[in-house]
N, C-alpha and C positions, 0 to 999 in steps of 0.2 A: 521153382525157385521162390523163396519167401520174399515178401515185400522189403524186409529189412536188408536181405542180401542184395537185392536189386538196387536199393538205395546206396549201399556201400560201393557197389560196382559203378553206379552212375556218378557218384562223387569222385571215385578214383579216375574214371574216364575224363571227367571235367578237369581234374588236376593235370592229367597227361597232355590234354589238348590246349589248355589255357595259355601256356607260354609260347605257343607256336608263332603268333604274330610278332612277338619280340625276337624270337630266334630268326625269323625270316629277315627282319631288319638287319640283324647282325650279319647273316649270310650274304646279303646283297651288297655288303661293303666291298667284297672282292669278287663275287660271282654274279653272273647274269641269271635271269629267272629260270630258263630251261636247265641250266647247269645246277642250280640249287635244287630244283625238283628232281633232276636226274640222280644226283648224288644221294639225295634223301631216300628215294625208293630203292636204289641199288644196294646201299648199305643195309637197309631194313630187310630187303629180300634175301640177301646172303645170310644174315643172322637168323631170320625166321625159318628158312629152309634147313639150315644146319640144326636148329633146335628140333624141328619136325623129325628129321632122320635120326638124330641122337635119341629121341624118345621112342624110336621104333616105328614111326609112322612113315607114310609115303604119299606122294601126290597122285591123284587119279590120272588115268590115261585116256579116259573117254573124251570124244570130241565135244559132247554136250557140256561136260564140266568146263572145259577150257573155253568154250564159247561164252558161257555165263561168266567165267572169271575175267575174260577179255572185256566184256561189257562193263562189269563192275569196276575193273581197273580204270577204264576211261572216265567213268562218272565219279568214282569215290576217291581217286588219287591223282591219276595222270593230269586230267583237265583242271581240277580245282587247285592242286599244288602249284601248277604253273601259273594259273590265272591270279592266285593270291600273291605269288612272288612278283608277277608283272605289275599287279595293282599297287603294291607297296613301294614301287619306284616313284609313284606320284601321289599317293594318298597316305595319310597318317595311319599308323597301326590301330589307333582308336576307331577311326572311321571304318577300317576293314573289319574290325570286331563287331561294330554295329551292323554292317551289311551282312556279315555271316550270321548274325542273330535273327535275320529274316527267314532262315531255313525252316523253322517249324511251321510257319504259315504256308510256305510253298509245299512242304511235305503233307500237311493236312489237306490242301487242295488236291494234290495229285492222288492222295490215298482214296479220296471219294470216288475217283474214276477207275483206279487200277488195283485197289486193295480194299474191297468192300468190308472185310472183317475189321478193318481199322476205321470204323465209322466215326464221323465227327459228332461226338456226344456233347451235351451241355457241359459236362465236366471238363472235357478237352478244350472247349471254347473258352471257358473261364480260365483254365490253366495257361493257354496261349496268350490271352489278354493280360493276365498278371505278369507273365514273363516279359511281354512286349512293353508294358507300362514300366516295369522295372528297368529295362534298357533305356527308355526315354529319360527316366529320372536320373539314371546313372550318368548319362552323357549330356544332360540338359545344359550344364555350364559350358561345355565344349561347343555345343550346337549354337548357343547364343553368342559366344565369342568368335565363332567361325572355325570350322574344321577344314584343314587344307586338303584339297583333292581336285583331280581333273576328271573330266567326263569319261575318258578312256579307262582311268583307274577305277572309278565307281562302277562302270559298266562291267569291267572284268570281275570285280569282287561280287557283284550281284549275280553274274553268270555262274560264278563258282558256287555261290550259295544254292542256286537252282540245281546245279550239278549234284551237290551233296544230297539235296532233297530226292532227286531221282534215284540216287544210289541206295538210300534207306529203303525205298520200296522194292527195288530190284533185288537187293541183297536178301531182304526178308522172304521174297518169293522163291529165289533160285539158289541161294547159298547158305541156307540154314541147316542145322542138325548134322554138321560134318565133324569129323575128328578135330580136336584142338590143333590150331596152327595151320590146318590145311587151307582154309579159305584165305586168310591174310597172306600166306606164303604165295599162293597162286596169283592173287590180286596184285601183289607188289612186284612179282616177277614179270607179269604182263605190263605193268606200268613202266618197268625199266626197259622193256622191249619198245615201248612207245617213245619214251623220253630220251634215252641215252643216244640213239642215232641222231635224233633231231638236235640235241645239244652239241654233239660232235660236229655236225654239218653246219649248223647255223652260227654257233657261238665260239667254236674252237677253244674250249676252256683250257687246254694244256699249252697254248701258245703264250709264252711269257707268264708261266704259272708261278705266282708268288703271293698266295693268299695270306691275309692277316690272321693272327691267332683268334681274333674275335669272330671272323667269318667261319673258321674251322669249328669253333665252339658252336656257332649258330647251326651249321649243317649237322653236327653230331647231336645236338639237342633236338633238332627236328627229327632225325632218324630214330633216336632212342625213345624219347618221350612221346613226340607227336605222331610216331608211325609204328614202331615195334610194340611198345606197351599199349598204345591207344587202340590199334586195330585188333590186338589180341583180346582186349577187354570188350571192344565194340562188337565183335562177332559173338562173344559169350552173351552179351546183353541182348543182341538181336534175336537170339533163340527164345527169349522170354519176355520181350517187349515189342510193342507195335512200332511201325516206322515213325509215326507222329511223336510218340513218347520219347524215343531215343533221340530224335532231332532236337528236343528242347535243351539238351546239354549245351547247344551252341549259344543259348542266351546267357549262360553262366560263365562263358570264357572270359569276358572282360572283368567280371568280378574276381575270377581266379587270378588273372594277371595283376590286378590291383593288390590282392592279398599277398602275392608273391613279392611285389614291389615293397609293400609295407613290412614284410618279414625280413627280407634280405637286402633291400636297398634304402630302407629308412624313409620311404615315400609315405605320403599322408593317406589315411583311410578315415574319412569323416563320417558324421552321422548320416549325411545324405547318401554316401556309399553304402552304409550299413542298411539304410531303409530300402535302397534299390536291391541290394543283395537279398533281403528278406522277401521282397515281392517276387524276384526271380526264382528263389528257392521254393516259395509257396506255389508258383506256377508250375515248376518242374514236378513237385510232389503231386499236384492236382492232376496233371496230364498223365502221370504214371500211376494214378489211382492209389497213391500212398497216404491220402488223407481220407478220413471217413466222410461219406456223403453228407451226413448231417452237418458237417462243418461248412458246407456250401449252401445251406438252406437259408442263411441270412436271417435266422430267427423266425421264419414263417413255418406254419404247420398246415398240413393238409386238412381240409374240412371233411368231416365224416358225413 
């Protein structure tokens, strides 16, 4: 895959995942965290399996495949989807986005031990630094003013970020090079197996079932953009990118959310936001090796 195509898919993935924290806030207006996550993965699983079979594909029947799909489901969707929904009951969506942006650092650390091919090069260090700096600049005003959050919410969001980091490495090692829609269909089916019984048992979502239209919109947005489209793109990118590189899209989610707010809700997008977006984008391009190495030389030349 060419660098340009990887860039386009990376931007597309960012746009699919960026509104997720806002959709979660909408969904939580009427639903509890397990129910939000359960609806999200069930709707996505049904749609993806239908697409898979309509295209003439089918799910593998081997125990090894389903074992890997089960592990991936736990770390890539079931656990983080629930944890972020739980976290956003007590923390701002902005803080959740910041904590999700720590995923590249955890991914880079885990990759050192479990994925030697994705070694931590100078270029990746620079890229992670630029993206992290961009996140700090982006949310500096909120940090100084004080971002609302509780310890349990912060812990849940941080754990979800670590879970995503593990999934990037596990997915790269065990669920790559499959037919289109096979991996995301299996992953989300297993996520539904985990979440739906728990939601029915613990939260009884269909007792006095009268959700608001904004909550229904939130669940459908999560299922369509943050799950169906996102994971279809994610597995395509995972075939051609390292775990650390693909994890850097998390840094751009807050920027994507702000751009959506600017375009559709009339919210502000200032020069500070633009500067932060530029730094995050530069970091993303650097980690994905989409910038020429001479651009990182800072003007120095090797001595002969």
